[in-house]
C-alpha positions, 0 to 999 in steps of 0.5 A: 811553233809559238812560245809563250815568248812570242806573247806579250805582257800587255793584253792589248797586244795580244793580237795575232793570227789563232795558230800562235793561241791569240784571240784578237778582236772580232775573230771569226767563230770558226777560228776560236777552237784553233786558237784555243788548241794551240793555246793549250799546246803553248802551256803543255809544251812549256810544261814538258820543258819544265818539268824535268822529263826531258832527258839530256843527251850529249857527253860528260862534258857537253849536254843536249836538250831537245826542247818540246818548245821551238826556241829560235834564241836563248834570251834572258831567263829561260828556264829548263828542268832536265834529267842528266844521262851522264855525270858531268866531268868539270867545266860543262857545256849546255845547249838547245837542240838548234842552238850553240853550247853555253857554258854552265855555272854555279849561282856564284858564276864559277865554273861546275866541278866533277860530279856537280851534275849526277847520272839520273839527277833532276837539274834546273837552269837558268839563262843569264843572257849578261854573262851569256850562260846558264846558271845551275841552281842545284848542283849536287856538289862533291866533297873529295877526301882532303887534309885541312890544316889549322890556321891560315899558313897552308894550302888550306887554311882554317876558314876555307876548311870551315867553308868545305866542311859546312855540308850535311855528309862527310864521306870518305876519308877525311883527316881533320887537323888542329882547331876548326870551328864547324857550323850547322849539323856535321854527320860523320859516317863510318869510323871516327879516330882520335890520333891513332885510336878509334873513338871507342878505344879512346873513350874506354880510356877517358870515362875510367880516368873520369870515374877517379878525375875527384881522387886526382884532382882532389875535388868533390865527387859531385864536381868530378867529370863523369858520365852521370855527372855529366848527364845531370848537369845537362838535367840537375834533379834531387829528392828529398824525403821523411826518413820517419812517420809523421802524425797523426795530421788532423789539419794543414801541416807541412810535411817536414822531408828531412833526408836527401835521397840524391842531389845531382847538382842542383842548382837550387838548394834543399833544406832538411833541417828547418825549413823542409823546402826547395829553394830556387838560388836564381831563376829557373823552370822546374818539374816538381813532384810532390808525393805521400801515403799515409794511414788511418784514413777513416770513412767519410774522411778526407785527405788533401796534399798540397804544393805551394810555391812560396806559401801559394798552392800551386798544385792540389790533389785531394782524396775521400774515403767513401768506402764505409771502411776506416783505417784506409792506406792511401797515397796522393801525388801532385806534379807540377812544371813551375816557374822559379825566381831566385829565392822562391821555394817550394814545399808540400802540405798534407791536410786531413780530417778530425780523425787524422791520417799518419805519413809513412816513413821512407822514400817508397812512401813521401818524397819531393822531387825536383828535376831543373829544366832550365 
């Protein structure tokens, strides 16, 4: 029975018989279909040996594969994909049905561990003639429950611990003591305990303590380690507004935001007394939302809200009263993601026609909101 291993990578050297799936020079036309059929059969046998449909037989430490191809000896690069019939138990061998056993190792040439092969799993093995073994390319792997101690003075060093835990998931009972660094994504299944307390019980004692941190530490409330402040530390935000009416506005006028609704650890600074603006104290990207509600927009008049970065417009919204009715109340909003350098500032301006409009008072009617994105 021919295999692809019987063929040469040099085209002119493939001059054998049609029964070997070869098409020799000036072959008889009556042999063409025999050669083609054997060629197809070689490809089909090879595909079956590598598509994972072969189910291994044998025991937990010795797997046997009955291949479709007729393999008379192992050669470097032999590759198979098979379905395991049972879980392995430690060191393992593999053989093609007519040949002798060969050790199965991992790609680092270490012996398999218990559970590296699982029943029903599809596995790939590659024969290495230099070491006369099969290298298992995709061992399942198993992490037995273990205690990991700090430093290198115990049987399991911190370096070894980090290597052992560099896996997608930890199942079962795990105890981690000392200071360890984990890389990648660590998924913990089941309950998590801190000392002798569950994580939820631990958190329930920490959060009330954190809410009183400024009293205990003698610090400002916005610097306390509280859940709210931690949230805003990730994305600092703030809002300023005007607490009195402003107008009538008949030409472009800066909206004079003179009050702060909230300021959660912004790196930039609000000015609500002189310049009525937000100024970046470091380079950052912000989401800026300017909003204004005004009254007395007469028929045929327009009102325009402009968001400016250091005097240059970066967002504009315009509204025209075409209703035929005077004295309408309307609102405008401009929102933009804006990059700022240190010292650049954001302001909001309202422009109206000659009859003028009046900005309503209160944070519900006018505001400049800033969310720092980085």
